[in-house]
Backbone as JSON Lines, residues from 0, in Angstrom:
{"i":0,"aa":"S","n":[-50.58,-85.18,91.78],"ca":[-50.07,-84.81,90.26],"c":[-51.41,-84.69,89.25]}
{"i":1,"aa":"K","n":[-51.66,-84.44,89.02],"ca":[-52.42,-84.81,87.27],"c":[-51.58,-83.86,86.21]}
{"i":2,"aa":"V","n":[-52.21,-85.21,85.53],"ca":[-51.58,-85.22,83.78],"c":[-53.26,-84.95,82.94]}
{"i":3,"aa":"Q","n":[-53.02,-83.84,82.16],"ca":[-53.97,-83.05,81.45],"c":[-55.58,-83.62,81.9]}
{"i":4,"aa":"K","n":[-55.24,-83.33,83.56],"ca":[-56.41,-83.21,84.54],"c":[-57.11,-84.78,84.76]}
{"i":5,"aa":"R","n":[-56.06,-85.49,84.53],"ca":[-56.14,-87.3,84.58],"c":[-55.52,-87.69,85.85]}
{"i":6,"aa":"N","n":[-55.96,-88.39,86.07],"ca":[-55.18,-89.3,87.56],"c":[-53.92,-89.92,87.31]}
{"i":7,"aa":"E","n":[-52.91,-89.67,88.56],"ca":[-51.81,-89.87,87.71],"c":[-51.73,-91.32,87.35]}
{"i":8,"aa":"N","n":[-52.26,-92.36,88.14],"ca":[-52.53,-93.64,88.38],"c":[-53.24,-94.09,86.88]}
{"i":9,"aa":"E","n":[-54.11,-93.46,86.38],"ca":[-55.16,-93.44,85.73],"c":[-54.04,-93.44,84.44]}
{"i":10,"aa":"V","n":[-53.09,-92.47,84.25],"ca":[-51.96,-91.94,82.94],"c":[-51.75,-93.14,82.42]}
{"i":11,"aa":"K","n":[-50.87,-93.81,84.19],"ca":[-49.6,-95.0,84.01],"c":[-50.4,-96.33,83.61]}
{"i":12,"aa":"E","n":[-50.88,-96.4,83.99],"ca":[-52.14,-97.68,83.44],"c":[-52.56,-97.53,81.75]}
{"i":13,"aa":"E","n":[-53.0,-96.74,81.6],"ca":[-52.38,-96.62,80.4],"c":[-51.84,-96.16,79.31]}
{"i":14,"aa":"A","n":[-50.72,-95.23,79.44],"ca":[-48.87,-95.7,79.4],"c":[-48.95,-97.21,79.13]}
{"i":15,"aa":"I","n":[-49.2,-97.89,80.19],"ca":[-48.37,-99.07,80.58],"c":[-49.5,-100.13,79.29]}
{"i":16,"aa":"K","n":[-50.71,-100.1,79.13],"ca":[-51.39,-100.05,78.22],"c":[-51.16,-100.69,76.65]}
{"i":17,"aa":"L","n":[-50.71,-98.53,76.61],"ca":[-50.26,-98.22,75.18],"c":[-48.81,-99.28,74.49]}
{"i":18,"aa":"L","n":[-48.11,-99.06,75.83],"ca":[-46.5,-100.16,75.74],"c":[-47.4,-101.55,74.74]}
{"i":19,"aa":"K","n":[-47.85,-101.98,75.69],"ca":[-47.75,-103.14,75.06],"c":[-48.18,-103.99,73.45]}
{"i":20,"aa":"Q","n":[-49.6,-102.71,73.28],"ca":[-50.07,-102.38,72.09],"c":[-48.88,-102.62,71.46]}
{"i":21,"aa":"V","n":[-47.48,-101.69,71.6],"ca":[-46.25,-102.26,70.42],"c":[-45.69,-102.52,71.03]}
{"i":22,"aa":"R","n":[-45.92,-103.19,71.7],"ca":[-44.71,-104.13,72.16],"c":[-43.26,-103.51,72.93]}
{"i":23,"aa":"L","n":[-43.7,-103.04,74.1],"ca":[-43.08,-101.9,74.29],"c":[-42.43,-102.06,75.7]}
{"i":24,"aa":"D","n":[-43.69,-102.71,76.68],"ca":[-43.64,-102.35,78.17],"c":[-42.74,-103.66,78.92]}
{"i":25,"aa":"Q","n":[-42.29,-103.81,78.38],"ca":[-40.38,-104.16,79.56],"c":[-39.49,-103.31,78.97]}
{"i":26,"aa":"Y","n":[-40.15,-102.59,78.49],"ca":[-38.93,-100.9,78.33],"c":[-40.02,-99.74,78.86]}
{"i":27,"aa":"L","n":[-40.67,-99.83,80.04],"ca":[-41.11,-99.38,80.5],"c":[-39.91,-97.61,80.86]}
{"i":28,"aa":"N","n":[-39.29,-99.11,82.4],"ca":[-38.27,-97.51,82.87],"c":[-36.99,-97.93,82.34]}
{"i":29,"aa":"A","n":[-36.93,-97.75,80.67],"ca":[-35.85,-98.27,80.22],"c":[-35.69,-96.42,79.36]}
{"i":30,"aa":"Y","n":[-34.25,-95.86,79.67],"ca":[-34.03,-93.94,78.73],"c":[-33.69,-94.91,77.37]}
{"i":31,"aa":"P","n":[-33.74,-93.63,76.83],"ca":[-33.7,-93.27,75.23],"c":[-32.8,-93.79,75.01]}
{"i":32,"aa":"R","n":[-31.18,-94.27,74.77],"ca":[-30.69,-94.28,74.66],"c":[-30.18,-95.48,75.09]}
{"i":33,"aa":"E","n":[-30.98,-96.26,75.08],"ca":[-31.01,-97.73,74.81],"c":[-32.5,-98.43,74.11]}
{"i":34,"aa":"L","n":[-33.05,-97.71,73.51],"ca":[-34.21,-98.44,72.46],"c":[-33.02,-97.84,71.11]}
{"i":35,"aa":"S","n":[-34.26,-98.9,70.32],"ca":[-32.8,-98.76,68.66],"c":[-33.82,-97.58,67.73]}
{"i":36,"aa":"G","n":[-33.77,-97.4,66.51],"ca":[-34.82,-96.18,66.1],"c":[-36.03,-96.5,66.19]}
{"i":37,"aa":"G","n":[-36.41,-97.58,65.57],"ca":[-37.69,-98.84,65.72],"c":[-39.05,-98.25,67.14]}
{"i":38,"aa":"Q","n":[-38.26,-99.0,67.65],"ca":[-38.37,-98.5,69.93],"c":[-38.98,-96.84,69.85]}
{"i":39,"aa":"K","n":[-37.99,-95.87,69.73],"ca":[-38.27,-94.75,69.66],"c":[-39.42,-94.53,69.0]}
{"i":40,"aa":"Q","n":[-39.49,-94.52,67.75],"ca":[-40.62,-94.39,67.03],"c":[-41.87,-95.38,67.48]}
{"i":41,"aa":"R","n":[-41.87,-96.2,68.37],"ca":[-43.34,-96.88,68.94],"c":[-43.4,-95.76,70.03]}
{"i":42,"aa":"V","n":[-42.71,-95.21,70.94],"ca":[-42.54,-94.46,71.77],"c":[-43.24,-93.5,71.46]}
{"i":43,"aa":"A","n":[-42.67,-92.66,70.84],"ca":[-43.33,-91.33,69.85],"c":[-45.03,-91.35,69.57]}
{"i":44,"aa":"I","n":[-45.3,-92.87,68.94],"ca":[-46.95,-92.6,68.85],"c":[-47.4,-92.93,70.14]}
{"i":45,"aa":"V","n":[-46.48,-93.43,71.52],"ca":[-47.52,-94.35,72.64],"c":[-47.49,-92.26,72.78]}
{"i":46,"aa":"R","n":[-46.44,-92.06,72.62],"ca":[-46.47,-90.51,73.89],"c":[-47.75,-89.47,72.67]}
{"i":47,"aa":"A","n":[-47.56,-90.26,71.75],"ca":[-49.21,-89.16,70.89],"c":[-50.73,-89.95,71.32]}
{"i":48,"aa":"L","n":[-50.29,-91.03,71.28],"ca":[-51.77,-91.94,71.89],"c":[-52.11,-91.1,72.86]}
{"i":49,"aa":"A","n":[-51.14,-90.96,74.08],"ca":[-51.41,-91.25,75.54],"c":[-52.85,-89.34,75.52]}
{"i":50,"aa":"M","n":[-52.86,-88.45,74.5],"ca":[-52.94,-87.31,74.46],"c":[-54.32,-87.47,73.95]}
{"i":51,"aa":"R","n":[-54.67,-88.66,73.61],"ca":[-55.89,-88.89,72.75],"c":[-56.69,-87.79,72.31]}
{"i":52,"aa":"P","n":[-55.73,-87.71,70.72],"ca":[-55.57,-87.04,70.12],"c":[-56.84,-87.38,68.53]}
{"i":53,"aa":"E","n":[-57.75,-86.46,68.54],"ca":[-58.83,-86.64,67.26],"c":[-58.29,-87.09,65.77]}
{"i":54,"aa":"V","n":[-56.99,-86.01,66.15],"ca":[-56.32,-86.74,64.69],"c":[-54.71,-86.74,64.66]}
{"i":55,"aa":"M","n":[-54.12,-87.27,63.61],"ca":[-52.37,-87.82,64.16],"c":[-52.22,-87.5,62.78]}
{"i":56,"aa":"L","n":[-51.09,-86.89,62.89],"ca":[-50.08,-86.57,61.85],"c":[-48.68,-86.98,62.17]}
{"i":57,"aa":"L","n":[-48.48,-88.22,60.55],"ca":[-47.48,-88.66,60.64],"c":[-46.37,-88.49,59.68]}
{"i":58,"aa":"D","n":[-45.63,-87.53,60.05],"ca":[-44.64,-87.2,58.79],"c":[-43.25,-88.5,58.78]}
{"i":59,"aa":"E","n":[-43.61,-89.09,57.39],"ca":[-42.05,-90.41,56.99],"c":[-41.84,-90.38,58.44]}
{"i":60,"aa":"I","n":[-42.44,-91.27,58.83],"ca":[-42.54,-92.34,60.03],"c":[-41.81,-93.17,60.05]}
{"i":61,"aa":"T","n":[-41.64,-93.79,58.79],"ca":[-40.44,-95.46,58.73],"c":[-39.51,-94.21,58.26]}
{"i":62,"aa":"A","n":[-38.87,-93.19,58.23],"ca":[-37.61,-92.79,57.62],"c":[-36.95,-93.08,58.41]}
{"i":63,"aa":"S","n":[-35.3,-93.11,57.92],"ca":[-34.14,-93.89,58.59],"c":[-34.65,-94.97,59.2]}
{"i":64,"aa":"L","n":[-35.5,-95.88,59.34],"ca":[-35.45,-97.26,60.25],"c":[-35.53,-98.12,58.46]}
{"i":65,"aa":"D","n":[-33.97,-99.33,59.6],"ca":[-34.03,-100.31,58.77],"c":[-35.25,-101.35,58.43]}
{"i":66,"aa":"P","n":[-35.34,-101.98,57.28],"ca":[-36.36,-102.64,56.52],"c":[-37.42,-103.23,57.47]}
{"i":67,"aa":"E","n":[-36.86,-103.74,58.93],"ca":[-37.28,-104.55,59.63],"c":[-38.3,-103.93,60.59]}
{"i":68,"aa":"M","n":[-37.6,-102.8,60.58],"ca":[-38.23,-101.86,61.85],"c":[-39.93,-100.8,61.45]}
{"i":69,"aa":"V","n":[-39.43,-100.8,59.9],"ca":[-40.62,-100.21,59.22],"c":[-41.78,-101.48,58.44]}
{"i":70,"aa":"R","n":[-41.8,-102.11,59.11],"ca":[-42.76,-103.25,58.84],"c":[-43.28,-102.97,61.08]}
{"i":71,"aa":"G","n":[-42.78,-103.31,61.51],"ca":[-43.34,-102.98,62.26],"c":[-44.3,-101.95,62.63]}
{"i":72,"aa":"I","n":[-43.6,-100.59,62.38],"ca":[-44.23,-99.12,62.35],"c":[-45.5,-99.54,61.45]}
{"i":73,"aa":"E","n":[-45.61,-99.94,60.86],"ca":[-46.38,-99.92,59.61],"c":[-47.82,-101.43,60.4]}
{"i":74,"aa":"E","n":[-46.98,-101.95,61.17],"ca":[-48.59,-102.49,61.43],"c":[-49.22,-101.87,62.46]}
{"i":75,"aa":"I","n":[-48.5,-100.94,63.0],"ca":[-49.3,-100.14,64.06],"c":[-49.91,-99.15,63.53]}
{"i":76,"aa":"V","n":[-50.28,-98.76,62.91],"ca":[-50.09,-97.79,61.65],"c":[-51.52,-98.17,61.18]}
{"i":77,"aa":"E","n":[-51.52,-99.17,60.48],"ca":[-52.26,-99.8,59.85],"c":[-53.2,-100.01,61.12]}
{"i":78,"aa":"R","n":[-52.84,-100.97,62.37],"ca":[-53.93,-101.82,63.43],"c":[-53.85,-100.22,64.02]}
{"i":79,"aa":"L","n":[-53.91,-99.19,63.73],"ca":[-54.89,-97.98,64.3],"c":[-55.35,-97.34,63.16]}
{"i":80,"aa":"S","n":[-55.81,-97.31,62.27],"ca":[-56.84,-97.06,60.97],"c":[-57.41,-98.22,61.46]}
{"i":81,"aa":"K","n":[-57.04,-99.19,60.94],"ca":[-58.31,-100.11,60.7],"c":[-58.85,-100.75,62.07]}
{"i":82,"aa":"R","n":[-59.17,-100.96,63.22],"ca":[-59.36,-101.6,64.75],"c":[-59.38,-100.18,65.82]}
{"i":83,"aa":"D","n":[-58.45,-99.26,65.37],"ca":[-59.16,-98.36,66.5],"c":[-59.34,-96.7,65.57]}
{"i":84,"aa":"H","n":[-60.0,-96.96,64.69],"ca":[-60.29,-95.83,63.12],"c":[-60.12,-94.41,63.77]}
{"i":85,"aa":"M","n":[-59.07,-95.13,63.7],"ca":[-57.67,-93.44,64.53],"c":[-57.61,-92.71,63.17]}
{"i":86,"aa":"T","n":[-58.11,-91.38,63.25],"ca":[-58.12,-90.14,61.96],"c":[-56.31,-89.73,61.96]}
{"i":87,"aa":"M","n":[-55.56,-90.05,60.69],"ca":[-54.24,-89.84,60.22],"c":[-54.26,-88.86,58.91]}
{"i":88,"aa":"I","n":[-53.29,-88.5,59.43],"ca":[-52.47,-87.37,57.74],"c":[-51.46,-87.87,57.84]}
{"i":89,"aa":"I","n":[-51.29,-88.69,57.22],"ca":[-49.94,-89.69,56.82],"c":[-48.56,-89.22,55.46]}
{"i":90,"aa":"V","n":[-47.93,-88.57,56.05],"ca":[-47.0,-88.43,54.65],"c":[-46.1,-89.4,54.55]}
{"i":91,"aa":"T","n":[-46.15,-89.57,53.68],"ca":[-45.22,-90.9,52.82],"c":[-44.85,-90.66,52.13]}
{"i":92,"aa":"H","n":[-43.83,-92.21,51.49],"ca":[-43.43,-92.03,50.39],"c":[-43.43,-93.32,50.3]}
{"i":93,"aa":"Q","n":[-43.32,-94.15,51.06],"ca":[-43.39,-95.73,51.16],"c":[-44.71,-95.7,50.65]}
{"i":94,"aa":"M","n":[-45.61,-96.49,49.05],"ca":[-47.01,-96.51,48.84],"c":[-46.88,-97.77,48.44]}
{"i":95,"aa":"N","n":[-46.69,-98.9,48.71],"ca":[-46.98,-99.91,49.2],"c":[-48.34,-100.31,50.44]}
{"i":96,"aa":"F","n":[-47.32,-99.39,51.63],"ca":[-48.18,-98.76,52.89],"c":[-49.05,-97.82,52.67]}
{"i":97,"aa":"A","n":[-49.02,-96.81,51.83],"ca":[-50.14,-96.19,51.06],"c":[-51.21,-96.61,50.76]}
{"i":98,"aa":"S","n":[-50.87,-97.68,50.21],"ca":[-52.16,-98.92,48.87],"c":[-52.9,-99.34,50.32]}
{"i":99,"aa":"R","n":[-52.6,-99.87,51.23],"ca":[-53.23,-100.69,51.95],"c":[-53.71,-99.8,52.92]}
{"i":100,"aa":"I","n":[-53.24,-98.58,53.38],"ca":[-54.01,-97.92,54.1],"c":[-54.57,-96.92,54.04]}
{"i":101,"aa":"A","n":[-54.7,-96.48,52.6],"ca":[-55.23,-94.72,52.49],"c":[-56.96,-94.48,51.74]}
{"i":102,"aa":"D","n":[-57.04,-94.05,52.84],"ca":[-58.41,-94.03,52.17],"c":[-58.91,-92.93,51.49]}
{"i":103,"aa":"E","n":[-58.08,-91.78,51.43],"ca":[-58.05,-90.21,50.43],"c":[-56.37,-90.1,49.97]}
{"i":104,"aa":"V","n":[-55.96,-90.0,48.73],"ca":[-54.43,-89.5,49.05],"c":[-54.58,-88.08,48.04]}
{"i":105,"aa":"L","n":[-54.05,-87.2,48.81],"ca":[-53.42,-85.44,48.71],"c":[-52.32,-86.01,47.93]}
{"i":106,"aa":"F","n":[-51.38,-85.41,46.88],"ca":[-50.84,-86.76,46.13],"c":[-50.65,-84.45,45.82]}
{"i":107,"aa":"L","n":[-48.94,-84.45,46.33],"ca":[-48.71,-83.15,46.38],"c":[-47.34,-82.95,45.45]}
{"i":108,"aa":"E","n":[-46.59,-81.56,45.19],"ca":[-45.52,-82.37,43.44],"c":[-45.45,-80.08,44.36]}
{"i":109,"aa":"N","n":[-44.46,-79.78,45.02],"ca":[-44.13,-78.07,44.72],"c":[-44.84,-77.97,45.69]}
{"i":110,"aa":"G","n":[-45.78,-78.63,47.32],"ca":[-46.55,-77.85,48.04],"c":[-48.08,-77.58,46.61]}
{"i":111,"aa":"H","n":[-47.68,-78.37,45.67],"ca":[-49.23,-77.73,45.46],"c":[-50.03,-78.86,45.52]}
{"i":112,"aa":"I","n":[-51.42,-79.45,45.35],"ca":[-52.23,-80.4,45.36],"c":[-52.43,-80.78,43.82]}
{"i":113,"aa":"L","n":[-52.28,-81.72,43.49],"ca":[-52.16,-82.04,42.17],"c":[-53.7,-83.16,41.48]}
{"i":114,"aa":"E","n":[-53.47,-83.94,43.18],"ca":[-55.08,-84.56,42.96],"c":[-55.31,-85.03,44.3]}
{"i":115,"aa":"D","n":[-56.66,-85.39,44.81],"ca":[-57.1,-85.32,45.49],"c":[-58.23,-86.6,45.44]}
{"i":116,"aa":"T","n":[-57.43,-87.63,46.01],"ca":[-58.29,-89.04,44.78],"c":[-59.14,-90.15,45.93]}
{"i":117,"aa":"P","n":[-59.82,-91.05,46.4],"ca":[-59.81,-91.59,46.73],"c":[-58.55,-93.81,46.86]}
{"i":118,"aa":"G","n":[-58.31,-94.09,48.05],"ca":[-57.14,-94.42,48.35],"c":[-57.12,-95.55,46.73]}
{"i":119,"aa":"K","n":[-57.93,-96.89,46.97],"ca":[-57.84,-97.56,45.84],"c":[-57.45,-96.86,44.69]}
{"i":120,"aa":"D","n":[-58.81,-95.64,43.85],"ca":[-58.82,-95.15,42.63],"c":[-57.48,-94.79,42.34]}
{"i":121,"aa":"F","n":[-56.83,-93.58,43.42],"ca":[-55.56,-93.51,42.67],"c":[-54.61,-94.36,42.94]}
{"i":122,"aa":"F","n":[-54.21,-95.08,43.18],"ca":[-53.45,-96.44,42.95],"c":[-53.8,-97.59,41.8]}
{"i":123,"aa":"D","n":[-54.96,-97.91,41.89],"ca":[-54.99,-98.11,40.15],"c":[-55.63,-97.07,39.01]}
{"i":124,"aa":"H","n":[-56.32,-95.77,39.37],"ca":[-56.88,-94.95,38.28],"c":[-56.19,-93.83,38.31]}
{"i":125,"aa":"P","n":[-55.57,-93.08,38.74],"ca":[-54.62,-92.29,38.85],"c":[-54.88,-91.12,37.59]}
{"i":126,"aa":"Q","n":[-55.78,-89.48,38.5],"ca":[-55.96,-89.07,37.41],"c":[-55.04,-87.96,36.46]}
{"i":127,"aa":"T","n":[-53.71,-87.77,36.88],"ca":[-53.11,-86.87,36.5],"c":[-51.99,-87.96,35.5]}
{"i":128,"aa":"Q","n":[-51.24,-87.24,34.97],"ca":[-50.17,-87.57,33.94],"c":[-49.08,-87.98,34.94]}
{"i":129,"aa":"R","n":[-48.66,-87.09,35.95],"ca":[-47.81,-86.72,36.74],"c":[-47.63,-88.09,37.93]}
{"i":130,"aa":"A","n":[-48.85,-87.9,38.9],"ca":[-49.14,-89.4,39.39],"c":[-49.12,-90.81,38.8]}
{"i":131,"aa":"K","n":[-49.22,-90.55,37.2],"ca":[-49.11,-91.71,36.69],"c":[-47.4,-92.02,36.34]}
{"i":132,"aa":"E","n":[-47.03,-91.1,36.42],"ca":[-45.65,-91.1,35.88],"c":[-44.63,-91.38,37.7]}
{"i":133,"aa":"F","n":[-45.29,-90.8,38.65],"ca":[-44.66,-91.05,39.65],"c":[-45.06,-92.81,40.56]}
{"i":134,"aa":"L","n":[-46.07,-92.87,40.32],"ca":[-46.38,-94.86,40.58],"c":[-45.44,-95.6,39.35]}
{"i":135,"aa":"D","n":[-45.2,-95.21,38.15],"ca":[-44.41,-96.1,37.43],"c":[-43.2,-95.95,38.46]}
{"i":136,"aa":"S","n":[-42.82,-95.47,38.43],"ca":[-41.39,-94.8,39.35],"c":[-41.25,-95.69,40.29]}
{"i":137,"aa":"M","n":[-42.12,-95.72,40.93],"ca":[-42.04,-95.88,42.8],"c":[-42.0,-97.51,42.63]}
{"i":138,"aa":"D","n":[-42.19,-97.77,42.1],"ca":[-42.52,-99.58,41.22],"c":[-42.97,-100.66,42.41]}
{"i":139,"aa":"Y","n":[-43.89,-99.36,43.1],"ca":[-45.07,-100.44,44.18],"c":[-45.67,-101.61,43.95]}
């Protein structure tokens, strides 16, 4: 059988490698009901990576996770960014995380882009008053 026109054994090997990267290889044969929220989120990342995407969209990837799980997910995403040079579009309210990882920040309000700024500049010198107010309120 073929998956994405790839050999099944090759795909299985890659899946195991990806699960090891997110420290979930021991759950290879687990059912979703047996996984925590953070583990399910890591599996979702592995599923996306298995498709070998050029770009990943991560929409509030740490929402509804407890603080310990948040850090684990953030570490995986940081590693994908820095080590693997994965291009990602990340929607987040986690400003500490965004300040560590963002190459570029689009600051939106009501569906409109208020600011499009290099990451470091956005956090050090926001261009708009609204962005300044937002960052002040976030206490990042």
